[in-house]
C-alpha positions in Angstrom: 14.4 5.8 -2.9 13.5 4.2 -6.2 9.9 3.2 -6.9 10.9 -0.5 -7.2 12.6 -0.4 -3.8 9.4 1.2 -2.2 7.3 -1.5 -3.7 9.6 -4.2 -2.2 9.3 -2.5 1.2 5.6 -2.5 0.9 5.7 -6.2 0.2 7.8 -6.8 3.3 5.4 -4.7 5.4 2.5 -6.7 4.0 4.2 -9.9 5.1 4.8 -8.5 8.6 1.2 -7.5 8.9 -0.3 -10.7 7.2 -1.8 -8.6 4.5 -2.0 -10.2 1.1 -1.2 -8.1 -2.0 -3.1 -9.3 -5.0 -2.4 -8.0 -8.5 -4.8 -8.4 -11.3 -6.0 -6.9 -14.6 -9.3 -5.1 -15.1 -11.1 -1.8 -14.9 -10.4 -0.9 -11.3 -8.1 1.3 -9.2 -7.5 -1.1 -6.3 -7.4 -0.7 -2.6 -7.7 -2.3 0.8 -10.4 -4.8 1.8 -11.2 -7.5 4.3 -12.8 -10.8 3.3 -13.7 -13.4 5.9 -11.2 -11.8 8.4 -8.3 -11.9 5.8 -6.7 -8.7 4.8 -6.0 -7.8 1.1 -4.7 -5.0 -0.9 -5.8 -5.3 -4.6 -3.6 -3.7 -7.2 -4.3 -3.3 -10.9 -1.0 -4.5 -12.5 -1.8 -2.7 -15.7 -1.5 0.7 -14.0 1.9 2.5 -13.7 4.0 1.6 -10.7 3.6 5.2 -9.4 -0.2 4.7 -9.2 0.1 1.3 -7.6 2.4 2.8 -4.9 -0.2 5.5 -4.2 -2.8 2.7 -3.8 -0.5 0.9 -1.4 0.2 4.0 0.6 -3.5 4.8 0.9 -4.3 1.3 1.9 -1.6 1.1 4.6 -2.6 4.5 5.9 -6.0 2.9 6.8 -4.2 0.4 9.1 -2.6 0.7 12.5 1.1 1.2 11.8 2.3 2.6 15.2 3.5 -0.8 16.4 5.2 -1.8 13.1 8.8 -1.1 12.2 8.7 0.6 8.8 11.8 1.8 6.9 11.8 5.6 7.4 11.5 6.4 3.6 8.5 4.2 3.4 6.9 5.7 6.5 7.4 9.1 5.0 5.9 8.1 1.7 2.8 6.7 3.5 2.5 9.8 5.7 2.8 12.2 2.7 0.0 10.3 1.0 -2.2 10.8 4.1 -1.6 14.5 3.9 -2.5 14.6 0.2 -5.7 12.6 0.9 -6.6 14.9 3.8 -6.3 18.0 1.6 -8.2 16.5 -1.3 
């Protein structure tokens, strides 16, 4: 699956889970956060798409996904990132 397609699937998943994806510029990597009960994933739009996808995978791996329908390729991408993080 192309990176652009993965990103689109992440956007749909975020909508399903009421998580807001925010993109901005600056000196930061990005990640998942909660503010006043609202859920956000912050991405640095100046970073390559591959890096933003890793941030999304890492962020969603922190959430409860068992009850969510996720396109198999996206689920595999998230799970493979979990394994990379666990071995780091």
